[in-house]
Backbone bond lengths (Angstrom), bond angles and torsions (degrees), N, CA, C in turn:
res aa  C-N    CA-C-N  psi(-1)  N-CA   C-N-CA  omega(-1)  CA-C   N-CA-C  phi
1 D - - - 1.448 - - 1.524 111.82 -
2 A 1.326 117.26 -34.35 1.463 120.38 179.39 1.525 110.13 -62.55
3 E 1.328 116.49 -44.22 1.460 120.15 179.98 1.526 110.58 -62.21
4 K 1.321 117.02 -42.67 1.467 122.02 179.17 1.530 110.72 -60.55
5 R 1.331 117.08 -34.71 1.468 122.15 -179.92 1.529 111.83 -91.99
6 Q 1.334 116.87 5.10 1.468 123.68 -178.83 1.522 111.34 57.18
7 I 1.341 116.31 41.00 1.460 122.59 177.02 1.517 108.30 -104.91
8 S 1.324 116.13 127.90 1.460 122.69 178.11 1.519 109.10 -121.26
9 S 1.321 116.39 160.91 1.462 120.04 175.12 1.520 109.20 -55.66
10 G 1.311 116.49 135.04 1.458 122.16 -178.98 1.516 113.70 98.56
11 D 1.343 117.63 -20.22 1.464 120.61 177.25 1.525 109.71 -69.74
12 T 1.313 116.42 148.29 1.459 120.83 173.07 1.522 107.93 -86.65
13 V 1.338 115.99 129.83 1.458 120.99 179.29 1.520 109.84 -122.14
14 G 1.315 115.98 146.96 1.454 121.93 173.76 1.519 108.53 -97.32
15 I 1.319 116.24 135.13 1.460 121.94 179.48 1.519 107.33 -122.81
16 R 1.357 116.27 123.59 1.467 120.89 -176.33 1.518 110.90 -126.54
17 S 1.335 114.36 143.06 1.459 121.51 175.93 1.520 108.74 -171.16
18 N 1.311 116.79 143.43 1.471 122.14 175.97 1.526 113.33 54.06
19 G 1.322 118.29 30.75 1.454 121.38 180.00 1.517 114.10 81.77
20 D 1.332 118.24 -3.69 1.464 122.46 176.78 1.521 109.34 -99.06
21 A 1.322 116.38 152.17 1.458 121.14 177.51 1.516 109.26 -144.04
22 I 1.335 115.64 141.69 1.459 121.34 175.57 1.520 108.18 -136.89
23 A 1.316 117.12 157.19 1.457 122.87 174.40 1.522 107.42 -118.33
24 L 1.320 115.85 129.03 1.460 122.00 -179.27 1.519 109.84 -137.48
25 R 1.312 116.68 161.80 1.454 122.00 174.97 1.527 108.56 -83.75
26 A 1.320 116.67 132.25 1.463 121.73 -177.95 1.523 111.42 -77.31
27 L 1.309 115.05 144.48 1.459 123.33 169.31 1.525 105.04 -131.60
28 V 1.324 116.36 99.74 1.457 121.62 -175.90 1.525 108.86 -78.09
29 S 1.339 115.86 131.57 1.464 121.16 -177.02 1.519 110.19 -137.51
30 K 1.326 116.23 134.01 1.466 120.30 177.08 1.522 111.56 -76.90
31 S 1.332 117.87 -5.46 1.466 120.20 -179.75 1.532 112.33 -77.33
32 L 1.333 117.59 -13.43 1.468 121.13 176.73 1.526 110.02 -92.62
33 S 1.300 116.41 147.78 1.467 121.52 176.97 1.525 109.81 -67.32
34 P 1.341 117.71 150.93 1.463 120.08 176.15 1.531 110.45 -54.22
35 G 1.318 115.84 135.09 1.461 121.45 -179.90 1.512 114.41 86.87
36 A 1.336 117.36 -6.18 1.467 120.82 -178.20 1.522 111.06 -89.00
37 V 1.327 114.86 145.57 1.463 122.95 175.77 1.517 107.03 -130.46
38 R 1.320 116.69 134.89 1.464 119.72 176.48 1.521 107.77 -118.97
39 V 1.337 115.79 127.19 1.464 122.58 178.82 1.521 107.26 -123.78
40 A 1.331 116.47 130.40 1.466 120.46 178.34 1.523 109.76 -59.05
41 E 1.319 115.89 142.10 1.465 121.62 -176.01 1.524 112.36 -54.28
42 E 1.327 117.78 -38.34 1.466 119.91 -178.11 1.526 112.74 -67.39
43 H 1.340 117.91 -15.66 1.464 121.88 178.16 1.527 112.38 -103.68
44 A 1.315 117.64 -15.96 1.464 121.45 -170.71 1.522 113.89 -70.48
45 G 1.329 118.49 -31.69 1.461 120.47 -179.77 1.510 111.68 52.80
46 Q 1.326 116.93 -124.65 1.461 122.31 -178.04 1.532 112.66 -100.43
47 L 1.337 117.15 17.66 1.458 119.09 178.52 1.521 110.04 -60.06
48 G 1.314 116.20 142.03 1.457 120.79 178.05 1.519 111.42 -87.66
49 V 1.316 115.55 -173.41 1.464 121.45 -179.10 1.523 110.90 -70.15
50 S 1.315 117.56 -36.20 1.451 122.26 -179.94 1.525 108.66 -100.03
51 V 1.344 116.84 124.20 1.462 121.21 -177.47 1.524 110.38 -128.56
52 E 1.324 115.55 160.47 1.458 123.10 173.84 1.519 107.34 -111.39
53 V 1.334 116.90 131.19 1.462 121.75 -178.49 1.523 108.86 -116.93
54 T 1.335 116.48 131.01 1.456 121.91 176.03 1.520 109.38 -132.47
55 K 1.319 116.55 148.04 1.460 121.45 176.84 1.520 108.51 -78.36
56 V 1.332 116.27 128.43 1.461 121.56 179.51 1.519 109.73 -96.40
57 S 1.328 116.89 -49.03 1.462 120.76 179.78 1.513 109.78 -155.34
58 S 1.315 114.27 161.98 1.458 120.81 179.38 1.513 109.52 -107.46
59 N 1.314 116.13 135.40 1.464 121.43 177.27 1.517 110.76 -111.83
60 R 1.305 117.70 25.20 1.464 121.14 -175.20 1.513 113.41 -63.76
61 S 1.331 118.61 -25.94 1.462 120.20 -179.60 1.520 112.02 -80.03
62 S 1.331 117.23 -8.88 1.458 121.81 -178.29 1.524 109.76 -107.64
63 P 1.343 118.84 102.40 1.462 120.76 -176.03 1.519 113.17 -57.10
64 E 1.332 118.66 -35.77 1.461 119.85 -178.97 1.520 112.04 -71.35
65 G 1.336 118.32 -15.40 1.453 120.94 179.02 1.517 113.16 -82.95
66 R 1.313 117.68 -16.40 1.459 120.67 -176.33 1.518 111.02 -79.58
67 G 1.319 115.03 130.10 1.452 120.79 173.97 1.511 115.36 84.28
68 A 1.299 118.76 -11.28 1.466 120.63 179.98 1.512 109.40 -82.30
69 A 1.308 116.14 146.91 1.467 119.17 177.86 1.498 109.89 -135.89
């Protein structure tokens, strides 16, 4: 799903659910099932089980931004 949405590790993504929204750096992993999103509890706030993910910006030109979460 990340590839389909042109999301790569290091990109900033917006995650929305239940009227709440957060922006986090993506870490794309093949260990998650297609369509799955994992957000650390300390960042999840009031997000629900079903979320919408959108790409906010790309950090591909910044080597230190790749792979960090």
